[in-house]
Phi, psi and omega in degrees: 000143178268139179275139178258140180261138176273144176229149180255124181257126179283136177276147178292144179293155177291141175278135181247006171196188187294335179227133178298135180223162183295145181300328187266011177281113183283152175269095186250349182286161181291160185247125175246122178250121183249120178259104178273132190088033189296337182268002183272171183296317182300315181296316183290320188271334185238306189292306181295318175300322178295317178297320179296317180294324176295320178296314184296329180271001175091005179281337172244121184261136183296337181277352182234341187249146171219142186245129180246128171263138181224129178195175181277339183296133181272094178224166180268172175305313184294325179294320176295317180300319180291327180294324183264349184306314184294343180270351183263076187264152180282152172266179187298333183258006187230019180297317180293127179079008184297314184297321179293315177299319182296314180298315181294321180294314183299332179288348178273359186256130175234144183250138176234129181261136178182164178279169184267352186230013176233158191285331189305312182297320181288327175295319176294319178299314179298322178297318180292319178296315180298321179298319177296319181294321177294318180299325181272005178060035177282132176293137180302128183098350180256351184284157181243132181233120180244123181250115180258114184268086176275062191222162173295145180301337182298335181259002179304311183301310179295324179295313179298323178297317180290322177299314181298322185282325191243337195236014184286150173255143175290141188246026186265355181233037178093355180274172180200166171231128180227150177236142177246124178243141181269156170289162003279140178267076181090179180247342179199186184300315184296312182291326178294317178293323177296317178295318179297320178296317182296317179285323181294336176289340184257325184230149175279157184305320179294347178269348187257126180241101178273110190270132170233107192296342178296331180288349177263356181291143187304312183287332174291320178297334183279348187300315181296321179295313180302314187286321192248002177244004182234117187297323187286345175278326191301313181285346182267341191275071183195178183294340181287335186241333184261130180273316181200160179228128176251139172235115195238139172227119182231138173236143181262018177224161181271214185280344174047056176082357179254022184301322180298319178290311183299324185295337178291340188238309183084170189292330181289311179292324187284324188235309192285313185297335182246291186301303186290326179292324176296319177296318178304317180301317182289328178289323190261344188294158173279165181294125177288160182289340176200180178269011176296138183309318183292325179292321178293316182289331174301316181291325178295320179297321179300321178298311182299322181288344180268355180287128180274160181306140182287134179272142179304319184288354178249030177225132172233124178250149179218158175221123186289146181294126183109346179300317183287349178281347175295121184297341180274352180268131179300144178300137177069023182300139177269357189300124178281141173256000181213142175207135168235131181212156180251124173253140181236137183255131180261082175207175188296321185285322193242008179306123177090354179264117179284132171259112186261114178258128185221127179213144180192157177251160178057042179261187186273000178201167177240117177192161171222129184203161172249128182236109180262113182256125182273163180289164178298151177289123179289142180060049186289099183283344180265359182053038184271351181299330181295338180278339181136159181273164169294138177222143170249119186243130175246109181272113183279322179193153338283187179053064182309131182195165165221136181213151179251118175279125181216164181265131180226166174286133176286132181303139180139185184276344179275152173266080179234151185251159181209155176275133176220196182208151165261122197236130169241094178264123189295323181298331179270317185286325184241063187294330183266003183253129173269118180289123184292149173291153183301319183294328178299310183298317185288322176295320177296320176300321179297316179297323181280348180079025181261110184264013184305319186258029177235157189271123179279159186299315181292332175293317178298316180297315181297325179294316180293328179298329180291317192257342186303314180302317179294316182297321179296322178292322177295316181299328180276359180079017183272347180233106190275151174268147179265130178295144174217154183283144175295141181083009178259184176279356187105187180300140178299332180299333180292319177295324177294322177295318178300316180296319179295326180285349176112359180287131179250115182281140177270117181266137177088359179248131176228127176282127179245118179302135179299145177267153182284000000 
């Protein structure tokens, strides 16, 4: 017999930008942040306030950064500054020196007017960016250019085409060009793939940052730490101990004049397919081999690929009474404003555990939370199961907190039990800490080149594969929504679905956030 020799093949390193560069090449060039759609609501309410907070905290330095607003509206630099001034409000710990910071920040903003699909405006934009880079003495090829598309997805392809043609930075001396795109990323699998192909022909995946602001929320960011840095969670986080998991998003207001926009998407596309599904991935994923962004995103994709097709009997859709009275909503619209559905994962850890995703507008409360309900205590000698199960709750908003519902002895001479909680409320525990807004964290991650909290293309595709069949049936009017009253819990059928899935509601217990 002939002996065979084993050989070890080295794997190619991961690419971390459009061009491979040496690990020790420092990013020393000036930073240009371009907000496209600068005169729109998203830019005014989210993007510019996030940039201001990063500046105020020292993450953006006035000697290296310049911010360019780009839109079709014909206004001056000063007019744009005045438009966004009112949205740049101080937080509880930054009132002192706010006006000075505000004045200095606004001076870093320059406005360029141009269309989104012709070269002239982008050529002017590139000229202004280059002038700033020359002024800052940046070596050609070392500068950093970040393009934030605060725009409808329909214009992403022409905008990306113009950026690629007119505004790119050379990346051979530590510099880079990156683009940030907002959701929704398409309406279904086909449109999402078409959009990905159009952008992918122009930019490489490491240059594209698909932002989902839920991944920037403080308590969502904490999920990996909670799960993988605490020994007592690890043996409990499985089908043997957990009965069901709810991920809930509730709003106590309707479309508020945005019915025409909302009707194009509906509650599943707007909230469940992206925000809640991303949270599900972090709750259900296996431990990654490291904290490198690609290793984390690999595990999230595995979760999505393990989701089995959604059953009709495990979906309840609703539309609040009065939705069709919005003049911007088409007559007879089928668009749901409420949805509860059960997703099931076919893998070793979660087989048989229902993941209940629930989202709705015009309900009786406003909150977003993860609720992990454990199984009944076997051989319960205290007969405490009737009071409710143990639950671990992560409140994402408002009043960020995490608390464990557990059964304890009620103080007194009797041996009686009661539900209480072990509570970590952020407002009380971290009184001197300002919790950053999600957009602040994600924009900073983009500048740093950290894609951990951004959606990868295969992740996006896997998410759309889960929901596209159901969405097409809703669009065709084959899956009807149940009317529900504004200010209610939603359709009664949704509570019945929760009960059928195994969720046991605790009656008589209300979590009250601790007061300072």
